[in-house]
C-alpha positions in Angstrom: 8.2 37.9 -2.5 6.3 34.6 -2.4 4.7 33.2 -5.2 3.1 30.6 -3.6 1.6 32.1 -0.2 -0.4 33.9 -2.6 -1.8 30.7 -4.6 -5.2 30.0 -3.0 -7.0 28.1 -5.9 -6.1 26.9 -9.0 -7.5 29.9 -10.5 -4.8 32.1 -9.3 -2.3 30.2 -11.5 -3.9 31.3 -14.5 -2.6 34.8 -13.6 0.8 33.7 -13.5 3.6 34.5 -16.6 5.9 31.8 -17.9 8.5 33.1 -15.8 6.6 33.0 -12.1 5.0 29.4 -12.7 8.6 28.2 -13.1 9.7 30.1 -9.6 6.7 28.9 -8.4 8.1 25.3 -9.2 11.2 26.1 -7.5 9.5 27.0 -4.1 7.2 24.0 -4.2 9.9 21.7 -4.1 11.7 24.1 -1.6 8.3 23.8 0.3 8.3 19.8 -0.4 11.5 19.6 1.2 11.1 21.4 4.7 7.9 19.6 5.5 8.3 16.5 4.6 11.8 15.5 5.8 10.3 16.9 9.2 7.0 15.3 9.1 8.2 12.3 6.8 6.0 10.9 3.5 6.2 10.6 0.1 8.9 12.8 -1.0 10.2 11.7 -4.0 7.3 11.3 -5.5 5.8 14.7 -5.9 9.1 15.9 -6.4 8.9 14.5 -9.8 5.3 15.7 -9.9 5.3 19.7 -9.4 5.5 21.2 -13.3 3.0 18.0 -14.0 0.7 19.1 -11.4 1.4 23.1 -12.0 0.2 22.0 -16.3 -2.9 19.8 -15.7 -4.6 22.6 -13.0 -4.0 25.0 -15.6 -5.4 23.8 -18.2 -8.8 21.8 -16.0 -11.2 23.0 -13.7 -10.8 21.1 -11.3 -13.5 20.2 -8.9 -15.8 21.0 -12.3 -13.5 18.7 -13.7 -11.9 16.2 -11.5 -8.5 15.1 -11.2 -8.0 11.5 -9.9 -4.8 10.1 -8.4 -3.2 6.4 -8.6 -2.2 6.4 -6.2 -2.1 9.4 -3.5 0.9 9.6 -2.5 1.6 11.8 -4.8 -0.9 14.5 -4.0 0.7 16.8 -2.1 1.7 19.1 -4.7 -2.1 19.1 -5.5 -2.9 20.2 -1.7 -0.5 22.7 -1.7 -1.9 24.5 -4.8 -5.7 23.7 -3.6 -5.4 26.2 -0.3 -3.4 23.5 1.9 -0.2 25.1 1.8 -0.2 26.7 4.8 -1.3 23.9 7.0 2.0 21.5 5.6 3.1 21.6 9.0 0.5 19.2 10.2 1.4 16.5 7.1 0.4 13.4 8.5 0.3 14.6 11.9 -2.8 13.3 14.1 -5.4 15.8 13.6 -3.5 17.3 10.2 -3.0 16.7 7.0 -3.6 13.3 5.2 -0.6 11.8 3.3 -3.3 11.1 1.0 -6.1 12.5 -0.8 -9.2 13.7 1.8 -12.3 14.2 1.0 -12.8 15.7 4.2 -9.8 18.3 3.2 -11.0 19.5 0.1 -13.8 19.9 -2.7 -10.2 19.0 -4.6 -9.6 16.1 -3.4 -12.7 13.7 -5.9 -11.5 10.2 -4.3 -9.6 8.7 -1.4 -7.1 6.1 -2.8 -3.6 4.5 -1.7 -4.5 1.1 -3.5 -3.1 1.2 -7.3 -4.6 0.7 -10.3 -7.7 2.1 -9.3 -8.0 5.6 -10.9 -9.5 4.6 -14.4 -11.8 2.9 -13.3 -13.2 5.9 -11.1 -12.8 8.1 -14.4 -14.5 5.4 -16.6 -17.5 5.3 -14.1 -17.7 9.4 -13.4 -17.7 10.2 -17.1 -20.2 7.8 -17.5 -22.3 9.8 -15.2 -21.9 13.1 -16.8 -23.0 11.9 -20.4 -25.7 10.0 -18.4 -26.3 14.0 -17.1 -25.9 15.8 -20.1 -22.6 17.7 -18.2 -20.9 17.3 -21.6 -18.8 20.0 -20.4 -16.9 18.0 -17.9 -14.1 16.3 -18.0 -12.4 13.4 -16.4 -8.4 13.5 -15.4 -6.9 10.1 -14.1 -2.9 10.7 -13.4 -1.4 7.0 -13.4 1.8 6.0 -12.6 3.4 3.4 -15.2 4.1 1.2 -12.5 -0.2 1.4 -12.4 -0.5 -0.4 -16.0 1.1 -3.8 -14.4 -2.2 -4.1 -12.6 -5.2 -6.1 -14.3 -7.4 -3.6 -13.0 -5.9 -0.8 -15.2 -6.5 -3.1 -18.4 -9.5 -4.0 -17.7 -11.0 -0.2 -17.0 -9.1 0.6 -20.3 -11.0 -2.0 -22.1 -14.1 -0.2 -21.4 -13.0 3.1 -21.6 -11.6 2.6 -25.1 -14.8 1.7 -26.2 -15.1 4.0 -28.9 -17.3 6.4 -26.9 -17.0 10.1 -27.4 -16.5 10.5 -23.4 -13.7 13.2 -22.4 -11.7 11.1 -20.4 -8.3 12.4 -20.5 -4.9 9.5 -19.4 -1.8 11.1 -17.8 0.3 8.4 -17.7 3.0 9.8 -15.3 6.2 7.8 -16.2 8.5 8.3 -13.6 11.9 6.4 -14.8 15.5 7.6 -13.7 16.3 9.2 -16.9 14.7 10.3 -20.2 15.4 11.6 -23.5 14.0 15.0 -23.9 11.6 15.8 -26.1 13.4 17.2 -29.8 12.8 20.7 -31.8 8.8 20.9 -31.6 8.0 17.4 -31.9 6.1 17.2 -28.4 4.0 20.5 -28.9 2.6 19.5 -32.4 1.9 16.0 -31.8 4.5 14.3 -34.1 5.4 10.6 -34.1 8.2 9.5 -33.0 9.6 7.0 -35.4 13.4 6.2 -35.3 14.7 9.3 -32.8 16.0 8.2 -29.5 12.8 9.3 -27.9 10.9 6.5 -29.7 13.1 3.6 -29.0 13.0 4.9 -24.9 9.3 4.4 -25.5 9.4 0.6 -26.7 12.1 0.1 -24.1 9.3 1.4 -21.4 6.5 0.1 -23.1 7.7 -3.5 -22.8 8.9 -3.7 -19.4 5.5 -2.4 -18.3 4.2 -5.3 -20.9 5.9 -7.8 -20.4 4.8 -8.1 -17.0 0.8 -7.2 -18.0 -0.9 -10.6 -18.6 -2.7 -11.7 -21.2 -2.7 -8.4 -23.4 0.9 -7.3 -23.0 3.3 -9.3 -25.0 0.7 -8.9 -27.9 0.3 -5.3 -27.6 3.6 -4.9 -27.6 4.1 -6.8 -30.4 2.1 -5.2 -32.3 4.0 -1.5 -31.3 6.8 -3.4 -32.7 5.5 -3.8 -35.9 6.1 -7.7 -35.6 2.3 -8.5 -36.7 2.4 -5.4 -38.7 5.6 -5.8 -40.6 6.5 -1.7 -40.4 9.3 -3.2 -37.3 11.2 0.7 -37.3 8.7 2.9 -38.9 5.3 2.1 -36.5 4.5 5.2 -34.3 4.5 4.4 -30.7 1.0 5.9 -30.4 -0.1 2.5 -31.7 0.3 1.0 -28.1 -3.0 2.6 -27.5 -3.9 3.5 -30.4 -4.2 -0.4 -31.2 -6.9 -0.6 -27.6 -8.8 2.3 -29.5 -7.1 5.3 -27.7 -5.4 8.5 -29.4 -2.2 8.9 -27.6 0.1 12.4 -27.4 3.6 11.8 -26.1 6.4 11.1 -24.7 6.0 14.6 -23.0 8.9 16.4 -21.0 7.3 16.2 -17.4 9.4 19.3 -16.4 8.1 21.7 -19.4 4.7 23.3 -18.4 4.5 24.9 -21.7 4.8 21.4 -23.1 2.7 19.6 -21.4 0.1 22.5 -21.2 -0.4 23.0 -24.5 -1.1 18.7 -25.0 -3.4 18.3 -22.0 -5.9 21.1 -24.4 -5.5 19.2 -27.2 -6.7 16.1 -24.4 -9.0 17.8 -23.2 -10.8 19.7 -26.5 -10.3 16.5 -28.6 -13.8 14.6 -26.7 -13.1 11.7 -26.6 -10.5 9.6 -24.6 -7.0 10.4 -25.0 -3.5 9.0 -23.7 -1.0 11.7 -22.8 2.3 10.1 -21.7 4.6 12.4 -19.5 8.0 11.5 -18.8 9.5 13.2 -14.8 12.0 12.3 -12.9 11.5 11.1 -9.3 12.9 13.4 -6.7 13.4 16.1 -9.2 15.7 18.9 -7.8 16.6 17.6 -4.5 20.4 15.8 -4.6 20.1 13.4 -2.3 16.8 12.0 -3.7 18.6 12.5 -7.6 21.5 9.6 -6.1 19.3 8.1 -4.3 19.5 4.3 -6.9 17.0 2.5 -5.0 13.8 4.2 -4.9 14.7 8.3 -4.9 13.9 8.9 -1.6 9.6 7.6 -2.4 9.1 7.2 1.2 11.2 9.1 4.3 10.9 9.2 7.8 12.4 12.3 9.6 16.0 13.0 7.5 18.5 16.2 7.5 17.4 18.3 4.5 20.7 18.8 3.2 21.8 15.3 3.4 18.8 13.2 3.1 20.2 11.5 6.0 17.9 9.9 9.2 18.3 11.8 12.1 17.5 8.8 14.4 19.7 5.1 14.5 16.4 2.8 13.4 15.9 -0.2 15.5 15.5 -3.8 14.6 12.2 -3.7 12.4 9.9 -6.5 11.8 11.0 -6.6 8.6 14.4 -7.0 8.8 13.9 -9.9 11.4 11.8 -11.8 8.6 14.3 -10.6 5.5 17.2 -12.1 7.7 15.6 -15.2 8.3 14.1 -15.6 4.6 17.8 -15.4 3.1 19.3 -18.2 6.0 16.2 -20.2 5.4 17.0 -19.4 0.9 20.6 -21.0 1.4 19.1 -24.4 3.2 15.9 -24.5 0.9 16.8 -24.4 -2.8 12.5 -24.6 -3.5 11.9 -21.5 -1.4 11.1 -18.4 -3.3 9.8 -15.1 -3.2 7.3 -13.3 -4.8 6.2 -9.7 -4.1 3.3 -6.9 -6.1 6.0 -4.1 -6.8 6.9 -3.8 -3.0 10.5 -5.3 -3.1 12.5 -3.3 -0.2 9.3 -2.1 2.1 8.8 -5.6 2.4 12.2 -6.6 2.9 12.9 -8.8 -0.3 15.3 -7.1 -0.9 18.5 -8.7 0.2 17.1 -12.4 -0.8 16.9 -11.2 -4.4 20.1 -10.0 -4.3 21.2 -13.1 -3.4 19.0 -14.9 -5.5 17.7 -13.0 -8.1 17.0 -16.3 -10.1 14.2 -17.3 -7.3 12.6 -13.6 -6.7 9.8 -12.3 -8.7 8.0 -9.0 -8.7 5.0 -9.0 -10.6 4.2 -4.9 -10.6 0.7 -4.2 -9.1 -0.8 -7.0 -9.4 -2.1 -8.4 -5.8 -4.7 -11.4 -6.9 -1.7 -12.7 -10.2 0.6 -12.7 -7.0 -1.1 -15.3 -5.2 -2.2 -17.1 -8.0 0.5 -17.4 -9.6 2.4 -18.9 -6.2 0.0 -21.1 -6.3 1.3 -22.5 -9.4 4.2 -22.7 -8.5 3.4 -24.6 -5.3 1.7 -27.1 -7.5 5.1 -27.5 -9.7 7.4 -28.2 -6.4 8.6 -24.8 -5.4 7.2 -23.5 -1.7 6.5 -19.3 -2.9 6.8 -16.8 0.5 4.7 -14.3 -0.7 5.7 -10.7 1.0 2.8 -8.1 0.9 1.5 -5.4 3.1 -1.3 -7.0 4.9 -4.1 -4.1 3.6 -3.1 -4.7 -0.5 -3.8 -9.2 0.8 -7.3 -7.6 0.8 -7.2 -7.1 -3.0 -6.5 -10.9 -3.5 -9.0 -12.6 -0.4 -10.8 -14.2 -3.3 -7.5 -16.0 -4.9 -6.5 -16.9 -1.6 -9.6 -19.1 -0.8 -10.9 -20.2 -4.3 -6.9 -20.4 -5.8 -4.9 -20.9 -2.6 -7.0 -23.0 0.3 -8.9 -25.1 -2.3 -6.0 -26.5 -3.9 -4.0 -26.9 -0.8 -1.5 -25.2 -1.4 1.8 -24.2 0.0 2.0 -21.0 0.1 3.4 -18.8 3.1 2.1 -15.5 3.2 4.0 -12.7 5.2 1.7 -9.9 5.9 3.8 -7.2 6.7 2.2 -4.1 8.4 -0.3 -6.4 10.1 -2.8 -4.5 12.5 -2.5 -0.6 13.2 0.1 0.7 11.6 -0.8 4.8 11.7 0.5 7.4 10.0 -0.4 6.5 6.1 -4.1 6.6 7.7 -7.3 4.2 6.9 -6.1 3.0 3.6 -3.2 1.6 5.0 -4.2 0.0 8.6 -3.8 -4.1 9.0 -6.9 -4.4 10.4 -8.9 -6.5 8.1 -6.6 -10.1 7.7 -7.7 -12.1 10.8 -11.2 -11.4 10.5 -11.0 -12.4 6.7 -9.0 -14.9 7.0 -10.9 -16.9 10.1 -13.2 -17.6 7.7 -10.5 -19.6 5.3 -10.8 -23.3 4.8 -7.0 -25.7 5.2 -5.3 -21.9 6.4 -3.2 -21.9 9.8 -1.9 -18.1 10.4 0.4 -17.4 13.0 1.1 -13.8 15.0 4.0 -13.6 16.2 4.6 -11.8 19.7 8.6 -11.3 18.8 11.0 -11.8 16.8 12.5 -14.9 17.9 8.5 -15.8 16.9 8.6 -14.4 14.0 11.6 -16.7 12.7 10.0 -19.7 14.2 6.8 -19.1 12.5 8.9 -19.0 8.7 10.5 -21.9 9.7 7.2 -23.5 9.8 5.5 -22.4 7.5 8.1 -23.2 4.7 8.0 -26.7 5.8 4.3 -27.5 5.2 3.4 -28.4 1.6 -0.5 -29.1 1.5 -2.3 -25.9 3.0 -1.3 -22.3 2.9 0.0 -20.5 5.8 -0.3 -16.5 6.9 2.2 -15.3 8.9 1.3 -11.3 10.8 3.9 -9.0 11.5 3.9 -5.3 12.7 4.7 -2.3 11.4 8.7 -0.5 12.8 9.9 -1.7 16.1 10.6 -5.2 17.4 9.8 -6.2 20.9 12.7 -7.7 22.9 12.1 -11.2 22.9 9.6 -12.4 25.1 10.3 -15.9 26.3 7.4 -18.6 28.0 6.5 -19.8 31.2 5.1 -23.0 30.0 4.8 -24.2 26.7 1.5 -26.4 26.9 1.6 -27.8 23.0 -1.3 -25.2 21.9 -0.1 -21.7 23.6 2.4 -20.5 25.7 1.9 -19.1 29.1 3.7 -15.9 29.3 2.7 -14.6 33.4 1.5 -17.9 35.4 -0.7 -17.6 38.5 -2.3 -19.6 40.7 -6.2 -19.6 40.2 -6.6 -16.6 37.7 -8.8 -13.9 38.3 -8.9 -13.4 34.3 -6.8 -14.9 31.8 -5.5 -12.9 28.8 -5.2 -14.2 25.2 -2.6 -11.6 24.0 -2.7 -12.3 19.9 0.6 -11.3 18.5 2.2 -7.8 18.4 -0.3 -7.3 21.8 1.4 -9.6 23.8 3.8 -6.5 25.0 1.0 -4.3 26.0 -0.9 -7.4 27.7 1.8 -8.4 29.8 2.7 -4.5 31.2 -1.4 -4.7 31.8 -1.4 -7.5 33.4 1.5 -6.6 35.8 -0.9 -3.5 36.8 -3.3 -5.5 37.4 -1.5 -7.6 39.7 0.1 -4.5 41.8 -4.0 -4.1 42.3 -4.1 -7.0 44.2 -5.6 -9.3 41.1 -4.3 -13.0 40.0 -3.9 -12.5 36.4 -2.3 -15.1 33.8 -1.4 -14.1 30.1 -1.1 -16.6 26.9 -0.3 -16.7 23.6 -1.4 -19.0 20.7 1.3 -18.9 18.6 -0.8 -20.8 15.9 -3.5 -18.3 15.5 -5.9 -20.2 13.2 -7.4 -22.4 13.0 -8.4 -22.6 16.3 -6.9 -25.4 19.0 -9.0 -27.6 20.7 -7.2 -27.7 23.0 -6.6 -23.7 24.0 -10.5 -24.4 23.5 -10.7 -27.3 26.5 -8.4 -25.1 28.7 -10.1 -21.6 28.2 -13.3 -23.7 29.0 -11.8 -24.1 32.6 -11.6 -20.2 33.5 -13.9 -17.6 34.8 -13.2 -14.9 33.2 -10.7 -14.9 29.7 -10.1 -11.4 28.2 -8.5 -11.4 24.0 -6.7 -8.7 22.5 -5.6 -8.6 18.9 -5.1 -5.0 17.2 -7.4 -6.4 14.2 -11.1 -6.0 14.1 -12.8 -6.9 16.9 -16.0 -7.9 14.7 -15.5 -10.9 13.2 -12.0 -10.7 14.9 -9.9 -14.2 16.7 -11.5 -13.2 20.0 -14.6 -13.6 18.5 -13.9 -16.9 17.6 -13.1 -18.3 21.0 -15.9 -17.1 22.7 -18.4 -18.4 19.9 -16.1 -21.9 20.5 -16.5 -21.4 23.9 -20.3 -21.0 23.5 -20.7 -24.5 21.2 -18.5 -26.0 24.1 -21.4 -25.0 26.7 -18.3 -23.2 28.8 -19.9 -21.0 31.3 -16.3 -18.8 30.8 -17.7 -15.3 30.7 -15.3 -13.7 27.5 -15.0 -10.0 26.7 -12.8 -9.5 23.1 -10.6 -6.1 22.8 -9.7 -4.8 19.6 -10.0 -2.4 16.1 -13.8 -1.2 16.2 -15.4 -2.0 12.4 -14.1 2.0 11.3 -12.1 3.6 9.3 -9.1 5.0 11.7 -7.9 8.9 10.6 -3.9 9.0 10.3 -1.9 8.9 13.6 1.0 7.3 15.3 0.2 3.8 16.3 0.6 5.0 19.9 -1.8 7.3 19.6 -4.4 5.0 18.0 -4.2 2.5 20.2 -3.7 4.7 23.2 -7.2 6.4 21.5 -9.1 2.4 21.5 -7.8 1.7 24.6 -5.8 -0.9 23.4 -2.2 0.3 25.3 -1.2 -1.2 28.1 -3.1 1.2 30.9 -6.6 1.2 28.6 -6.2 -2.6 28.8 -6.1 -2.5 32.4 -8.7 -0.6 32.7 -10.8 -2.5 30.7 -9.8 -5.4 32.9 -10.4 -3.8 35.8 -13.8 -3.1 35.3 -14.9 -6.2 34.3 -13.2 -8.0 36.8 -15.8 -6.1 39.2 -18.8 -7.7 37.4 -17.5 -11.0 38.0 -18.1 -13.6 40.7 -14.7 -14.5 42.7 
């Protein structure tokens, strides 16, 4: 009989024997592999937190004791034991379970997050509120990966949490390294210090790798840990890393031993002040294809064969791969070109560049703000940095783009992967804000290539600039076939020409493909249609505005925010030029988008070819011809 089917809430765990809990862990892993290989999602991280999640819910009373996950992609097990195990066939499907915490799904999902290094700040605020309300019997748990400790926001939160308060905050550091030394004897259970054993040496290596990437406080704290300042060296206890900051430390704990973790969490809960619990887990545990994957232990997968872990379909050439190949080629020609990313080396396509030019590649960890300003420093000293980052994650560093990069006219290239509507990962991953945000930045160029050849051209144009920043935004998924220009005007490419157009369509970037499809549909209805691509979107070219001012009806199409977007900028510029041109701007509305496929979302927003054609046809009815 399945134990998992009998778990409807965390309370059901407390009636299970240790042997039944171990069996439940086996069932959960089997379910994860079954479901995620069919739907796609974050498989490796969740395989690694099965016992950790069970132990947390055994000790803490969710949602009275909120459990916050940083980041949210490791919450599949949490969802299973909070009443959603039967819904996993809908994971990441439209109308189904989100791949991240979702407050609409469950009262056990307190925060909706995928941007890392935020959970400790949430925890600090919630704990302060509990204190003010006199709710001393409530505890706050924040589960962070060791990668989150590379983000400056985490250390800002720790600085505030460790202020000598008696607020009950339990910080679980989920350290999912490739391998770990099991706790020896009763060390973890009795919270003994680790001195000269292998576990201590491993902890030092872990601390060094994390802290060396942590600005300002990293090196001093590590030096203190290693005894260099205290003169103790080999005999300092590992909790010194955090106790120097005023935080109690427990660990390292075997993250796959429910009994050990339960004991440690109980002690941390009852301490009555902030505590760090260091738990060592194996990413991808229990699934052989993940365990043998040396790249990322199946961090995120598409639809794969559950037995082999191999993709079931051949992937088409992606925007990321086009960018990756061209950057490697440029790197062989330009020794001053360097690459920077924020813990996304593989997903942003920088791995080939890093393999060929390791001394010119910098992964700064989950520290987007630092990545941008560090790049400015490199540009100042004669390099040309290419900062490869997801569009949604650049939101975290907009101040640095404005005040550090643009203000200093720094020659930095930003390659924004996953721009526009991305779909399956939900609201937090759609790269729909970049053009609206960057439109207000002085001294900044922005390209939105329509195809792979244009992406290569934009990248080469960008790295040739040394006196101001450039942004190149491109989409997720397969790159379309190259779209040749009928005519090149200097400020725009004409993709479809006609005499005396009834409508001029301005297609931004990847929207050129559906725009052309819509244009052909409108031609079949008897309309004269012109399609143009500005190529360089920002700053708006005076030539483009002058050209459009001679048109009667203009429709702009973008997969970014319509409010504050490029279409709005074009309409505003035409009004300032006293042009009578009528403008309709199509784009993403100012709302958070639920998870679904990109195709489905564009269809629902009428940003697919059929929807675009219908909107323009309706607009043409009111246009004087």
